[in-house]
C-alpha positions in Angstrom: 97.4 134.0 53.5 101.1 133.3 52.4 104.5 133.1 53.8 105.6 136.6 52.6 103.4 139.6 52.0 105.3 140.0 48.0 104.4 136.7 47.3 100.4 136.6 49.0 100.2 140.0 46.8 101.1 138.6 43.2 98.7 135.7 44.1 96.1 137.5 44.8 96.6 139.6 41.4 96.6 136.4 39.9 93.1 135.8 41.6 91.9 139.5 40.9 92.8 139.2 37.2 90.7 135.7 36.9 87.6 137.4 38.1 85.1 138.8 35.3 83.5 142.3 35.7 80.0 139.5 36.0 80.8 138.5 38.6 82.4 141.0 40.7 78.8 142.9 40.0 76.9 139.6 40.7 79.2 139.6 44.5 77.4 143.6 45.2 74.6 142.7 44.3 73.6 139.0 46.0 71.1 139.2 48.4 70.2 136.0 51.4 69.3 132.6 50.3 71.8 133.3 47.0 74.3 131.2 46.2 76.9 133.8 46.9 77.9 134.4 43.4 80.9 133.2 41.9 84.0 131.1 43.4 85.4 131.5 46.7 88.4 134.3 46.1 91.2 132.8 48.3 92.6 132.0 52.0 93.4 134.4 55.0 94.9 133.6 58.4 94.4 135.8 61.2 95.8 136.2 64.6 93.4 136.8 67.1 93.9 137.9 70.9 92.9 135.0 72.5 93.3 131.4 72.2 90.3 129.4 71.0 90.0 126.4 73.5 86.2 125.2 72.7 84.0 124.8 70.0 81.0 124.8 72.5 79.2 128.0 72.8 77.3 126.2 75.9 80.0 125.1 77.9 82.6 127.1 80.6 84.8 128.7 77.7 81.0 130.0 76.5 81.9 133.6 77.1 85.3 133.5 76.2 86.4 136.0 73.4 87.7 133.0 71.6 84.9 130.0 71.4 83.2 133.8 70.9 84.9 134.1 67.6 84.4 131.0 65.9 80.8 130.3 67.4 79.5 133.3 65.5 80.7 131.9 62.1 80.1 128.1 62.7 76.2 128.6 64.6 73.2 130.7 64.3 71.8 133.0 67.0 68.4 134.1 67.6 69.7 137.5 66.9 72.9 138.8 66.8 74.0 142.7 67.2 75.2 145.6 64.7 78.7 146.8 65.2 76.2 149.9 66.8 74.9 147.9 69.4 71.1 147.6 67.9 70.1 144.1 66.9 69.2 142.5 64.1 67.3 138.8 63.4 69.4 136.0 62.7 67.3 132.9 63.0 64.3 135.5 64.3 62.9 136.9 62.0 61.0 139.2 64.6 60.5 139.7 68.2 57.5 140.9 70.8 57.6 141.0 74.8 54.4 140.3 76.4 52.8 143.5 78.5 54.8 143.0 81.7 58.1 141.7 80.2 58.3 138.2 81.5 58.1 137.0 78.1 59.5 137.1 74.8 57.6 135.8 71.4 60.5 134.9 68.8 59.1 133.9 65.1 61.5 131.2 63.4 62.4 131.5 60.1 61.4 128.6 57.3 63.7 126.5 55.7 67.2 127.2 57.5 69.0 124.0 57.4 72.4 122.6 59.3 75.3 122.0 57.8 74.5 118.3 56.9 71.5 119.4 55.4 68.9 118.4 58.4 66.0 121.2 59.4 66.6 123.4 61.8 63.5 124.0 63.2 62.1 125.4 67.1 62.9 121.6 68.6 66.3 122.5 68.1 66.2 126.2 69.8 64.9 124.5 72.9 67.3 121.8 73.2 70.2 124.7 72.5 68.6 126.3 75.5 68.2 123.6 77.9 71.4 122.1 77.2 73.4 125.9 77.9 71.3 126.6 81.1 72.2 122.6 82.2 75.7 123.2 81.3 75.4 126.4 83.9 78.3 127.7 82.0 78.9 132.0 82.1 76.3 132.2 79.4 73.8 130.6 81.6 73.7 133.4 84.1 72.4 135.8 81.7 68.8 133.4 82.2 68.5 132.5 85.6 65.5 130.2 86.4 64.2 131.3 82.4 62.4 128.4 80.2 62.3 128.7 76.5 59.2 126.4 74.8 58.0 125.8 71.4 54.6 127.2 70.6 55.3 125.7 66.9 58.0 124.8 64.6 58.8 128.3 63.9 58.1 130.1 67.0 59.9 129.7 70.5 58.8 131.9 73.7 60.7 132.7 76.3 59.7 132.9 79.6 61.5 134.9 83.0 60.5 134.6 86.4 60.8 138.1 86.9 60.7 141.2 84.3 63.3 141.4 82.1 63.6 143.8 78.9 67.5 142.7 77.7 66.4 139.2 77.2 66.7 140.0 73.2 69.8 141.6 73.7 71.7 138.7 76.2 70.7 136.4 73.6 73.2 137.5 71.2 75.3 134.8 73.2 72.9 132.0 72.8 74.1 129.5 69.7 71.7 127.0 68.2 72.8 123.4 68.1 71.0 120.6 66.7 69.4 118.4 69.3 70.6 115.4 70.6 74.4 117.3 71.2 75.7 116.4 74.3 76.4 117.7 77.9 80.1 116.5 77.2 79.9 115.7 73.8 83.0 115.9 72.8 83.0 114.0 69.5 80.3 116.6 68.3 82.4 119.6 68.6 85.7 118.2 66.9 83.3 118.6 63.8 80.9 120.6 64.9 77.5 120.8 62.8 76.1 124.2 63.0 73.9 126.6 60.1 76.2 129.7 60.7 78.4 130.9 57.4 81.1 128.2 58.1 81.8 124.9 58.6 85.3 123.4 61.0 87.7 121.8 58.4 90.2 121.0 61.7 90.2 122.2 64.7 93.6 121.8 67.3 92.4 123.7 70.8 94.8 125.9 71.7 96.2 126.5 67.9 94.8 126.6 64.9 90.7 126.7 63.5 90.1 125.9 60.0 87.2 127.2 58.4 85.4 126.2 55.5 82.4 128.1 53.7 79.0 126.4 54.3 77.5 124.8 51.5 74.0 125.1 53.2 74.5 128.6 54.6 71.1 130.5 54.3 72.4 133.5 53.5 75.1 134.9 51.8 78.2 132.5 51.3 81.5 133.5 52.5 83.3 135.1 49.6 86.8 133.1 51.0 88.1 129.4 50.4 89.4 129.0 53.8 90.5 130.9 57.2 92.6 130.0 59.6 92.4 131.5 62.8 96.3 131.0 64.7 97.0 131.2 68.1 100.1 132.9 68.6 100.6 133.8 72.4 104.1 135.9 72.2 102.9 139.5 71.5 106.4 140.0 69.2 106.3 137.0 67.2 102.4 137.6 66.5 103.5 141.6 65.1 106.0 139.4 63.1 103.8 137.6 61.3 102.0 140.3 60.3 104.6 142.4 58.9 105.9 139.6 57.1 102.3 138.6 55.8 102.4 134.6 57.3 99.1 136.3 58.4 96.9 138.8 57.3 94.9 140.1 59.8 95.9 141.1 63.7 94.2 142.7 66.4 94.3 144.0 69.5 97.5 145.7 68.7 99.7 147.5 71.4 99.8 151.2 71.1 103.9 150.8 70.5 103.0 149.1 67.8 100.8 151.2 65.8 103.2 154.2 64.8 105.1 151.7 62.0 102.0 149.7 61.1 100.5 152.6 59.7 103.4 153.7 57.9 102.8 150.6 55.5 101.0 150.9 52.5 100.2 147.3 52.4 98.2 147.5 55.4 95.3 149.0 56.2 95.2 150.1 60.4 92.0 151.3 62.0 91.1 151.9 65.5 87.8 151.4 67.1 86.1 152.4 70.2 84.4 149.2 72.0 82.5 147.8 75.1 85.6 146.3 76.5 86.7 147.7 79.9 89.8 146.6 81.8 88.2 145.3 85.2 90.0 144.5 87.6 87.4 142.5 90.8 88.2 142.6 94.3 87.8 139.0 96.1 85.7 140.1 99.0 84.8 137.4 100.4 88.4 137.2 101.9 89.0 139.0 105.0 92.1 141.4 103.7 89.6 142.6 101.3 86.0 142.5 103.2 86.0 145.7 103.8 85.0 148.3 101.0 87.7 151.2 103.0 90.4 148.7 102.1 89.2 147.9 98.8 89.0 151.4 98.0 92.6 152.5 99.6 93.7 149.9 97.1 91.7 151.8 94.1 93.3 155.0 95.1 97.2 153.8 95.5 97.3 153.4 91.7 98.4 156.1 89.3 96.3 154.4 86.7 96.4 157.9 84.7 100.2 157.7 84.3 99.9 154.3 83.3 97.2 154.2 81.1 99.0 157.3 79.5 102.7 155.2 78.6 100.8 152.2 77.5 98.0 152.8 75.6 97.6 156.3 74.6 96.1 155.6 71.4 93.7 152.7 72.5 92.8 153.5 76.1 91.3 156.4 78.1 90.3 156.7 81.8 86.9 154.6 82.6 84.4 156.4 84.6 81.6 153.5 85.2 82.3 150.0 85.8 80.9 149.5 82.3 81.9 151.8 79.0 79.8 154.8 77.2 78.5 152.6 74.1 76.6 150.7 76.3 73.2 151.5 77.4 73.0 151.8 81.1 76.6 153.4 81.7 76.2 156.4 83.4 79.4 158.6 84.6 80.7 158.3 88.3 83.4 160.7 89.9 86.8 160.5 89.4 88.8 157.8 92.0 91.8 160.4 92.5 95.3 158.8 92.9 96.9 159.5 96.3 99.3 156.9 97.5 99.2 158.9 101.1 96.0 159.2 101.8 95.8 155.5 100.7 98.1 154.5 102.8 96.7 156.4 106.1 93.1 154.7 104.9 94.5 151.1 104.8 96.7 151.8 108.3 93.5 153.5 109.8 91.0 150.2 108.4 93.4 147.9 110.4 94.9 146.6 106.6 98.0 143.8 107.0 100.6 144.5 105.3 102.3 141.0 105.5 99.6 139.5 103.0 100.3 138.9 99.9 97.6 139.4 97.2 97.5 137.1 94.6 96.6 138.8 91.1 95.0 136.7 88.3 95.5 137.3 84.7 95.5 135.8 81.5 97.7 136.9 78.2 100.8 137.8 77.8 99.7 141.4 76.7 98.5 142.2 80.1 101.5 141.7 81.6 103.0 145.3 81.2 99.9 147.0 83.1 99.8 144.3 85.5 103.1 144.5 86.7 103.0 148.3 86.6 99.9 148.2 88.8 101.8 145.6 91.5 104.8 148.0 91.6 102.3 151.0 92.6 100.8 149.1 95.5 104.3 148.1 96.6 105.1 151.5 96.9 102.8 152.0 99.3 103.2 148.2 101.1 100.7 146.1 99.9 102.4 143.1 98.6 101.0 141.6 95.4 102.4 138.4 93.9 101.6 138.2 89.9 100.0 135.3 88.3 99.6 134.6 84.7 97.5 131.9 83.9 96.6 130.4 80.6 93.5 131.5 79.5 91.4 127.4 80.7 93.0 127.5 84.2 92.2 131.7 84.3 88.4 130.6 83.7 88.2 127.6 86.0 89.8 129.9 88.9 88.3 133.0 88.5 84.8 130.8 88.7 86.0 129.3 91.9 87.5 132.1 92.9 91.1 131.5 93.9 92.1 134.6 93.5 91.8 138.2 95.4 92.3 140.5 92.7 91.4 139.1 89.2 91.9 141.0 85.6 90.3 141.0 82.5 89.3 143.3 79.8 85.8 142.8 79.8 83.4 143.2 77.2 79.8 143.9 76.5 78.9 142.3 73.8 75.1 142.7 74.0 76.0 146.5 74.5 73.4 146.2 77.4 74.3 146.6 80.8 72.3 143.3 82.2 74.7 141.5 80.7 78.0 143.0 82.6 75.9 144.4 85.4 72.5 142.3 86.2 74.4 139.0 85.5 77.6 139.2 86.8 77.5 141.6 90.2 73.9 140.3 91.7 74.4 137.9 94.8 73.5 134.8 93.3 76.4 135.1 91.0 78.8 134.5 93.7 81.4 136.0 90.8 83.6 138.3 93.0 82.7 137.4 96.4 80.5 140.5 97.0 76.5 141.0 97.8 74.4 144.0 98.2 70.3 143.3 98.4 69.9 147.0 97.2 72.4 146.7 94.3 70.3 143.3 93.6 67.0 145.6 94.0 68.4 148.1 91.4 69.2 145.7 89.0 66.3 143.6 88.7 64.3 146.9 88.7 66.7 148.1 85.8 65.7 144.6 84.1 62.4 144.4 84.7 61.5 147.9 82.1 61.3 148.5 78.8 62.1 152.2 79.2 65.6 153.2 78.0 66.0 156.0 79.6 64.5 154.4 83.4 66.6 151.9 83.0 69.6 153.9 82.7 68.6 155.8 85.5 68.4 152.6 87.5 71.8 151.1 86.0 73.4 154.7 87.8 72.2 154.0 90.9 73.3 150.8 91.0 77.0 151.5 89.5 76.7 154.3 91.9 76.8 151.3 94.7 79.9 149.3 92.8 81.8 152.7 92.4 82.1 153.8 96.0 82.2 150.0 97.1 85.1 149.5 95.0 83.6 146.0 94.2 86.6 146.6 91.5 88.6 148.9 90.1 87.8 150.3 86.9 90.6 151.2 85.5 90.5 152.2 81.7 87.7 152.2 78.5 89.5 150.4 75.8 89.4 150.6 72.0 90.6 148.2 69.7 93.0 148.6 66.9 93.4 146.0 64.1 95.7 145.8 60.8 95.1 144.4 58.0 96.3 143.0 54.9 95.3 146.4 52.8 94.8 143.3 49.9 91.6 142.2 51.9 88.0 143.7 50.6 85.2 143.8 53.5 86.7 143.5 56.4 85.0 145.6 59.5 86.5 145.9 62.5 84.6 144.9 65.1 84.1 146.9 68.3 83.7 143.8 70.6 87.1 141.9 69.4 84.5 139.7 67.4 85.3 140.5 63.6 83.2 138.4 61.0 84.7 136.9 58.1 81.8 135.9 56.2 82.0 139.1 54.2 85.8 139.2 53.7 87.4 138.4 49.9 90.7 138.7 48.6 92.4 140.9 45.6 90.2 143.4 43.8 86.3 144.6 43.3 
């Protein structure tokens, strides 16, 4: 917002004093379709946890947190998840499944336009779905073999080759673009046309994204003049920018910074449970990690309880399943006890080659201390690990190409449904971690084929037992997300998936 907190506060006071009581009342009572009530209230600068490499929500970066953060502000979805995981309509006013849950019909809002004034209808929805699945990016993995067809200008039907009760939740990461956008249309994404609350004023990949209100947005217009999302890779620099007022909102704050921030009256600090979990997949396709006994022993060799206690006393707790407790399908599994002596004995008995050096890839420097602690514990039992910190784009490319032995990532479930995590990533067809179990595939398929929540949870629980016992990965920590923001901001809501929405934010007084 400003270069110094003091200058920012004086500017906000001036803004607040120019607002009339009538404008404030209008802002509180604005309904969808209104013009937002009064002038925009100010500029906000934020520093998210991850860089925004691309604005294309259908491509290789489509599932990345940075791209998702941008996409939800620029484009619209058929449905979107609320903070508690329940779904609300975005472009869709209603949706229903057929009897065997192989087809979902979505009724679209009429009168929606893109930011360039062109109408948005079923043709755009169908073309966007075809583009997403055609590109084969991460989000396309949610819809293997699915088709979307137009019934009328305001109705589409999504059909799946097998029953799929999780379709609405998985559509939370499907964004609608104008029809005619090509697979490699880089020019479009320099200044994309969307139907979300904001449009793009400027974008420099991996550096900054500048958003301004979409004057043709169908809902309540944003109350800010401009939102700038900056990438500040170094954590120390990010925290300094927050303290000096160079940025107004920061999230993903490490625990050791929270106490000092909570003592400042000009900042609001809040921690929220999330759907994210520290996930460390093993590449089961390589000889060294093919044996489940080896993978289990490596997990047993790391003192995750102590590491979490030292590094994440406020924002971390031991995970008890491959998905967190807020996700539909979570069923707690027995803890894997830390026992380095037993771990080394098991590795030796399994014929593990201790001369092997395992490649542990990760992105983002904030995770470096955690990764280094894991590497240190493994070295104590003779397991050699080479930690490889990569740029986000390279990390994603290598992840899909299985150019790693252990892959660390903070993996969220934005749909709050295990189908978009377990059902998408752990099947044989996904080829995501070199692991394949036909029994697991059958359980995941059965869980997706029923709309009964309890039955789905039971089936996912059985699937999680296989994943846990076979040590497809190590699942050390469920994550809470710590946010801090300028107390002059109003309407900011911390998001459990690390994807805060700035459409409701304003500066100054109420």
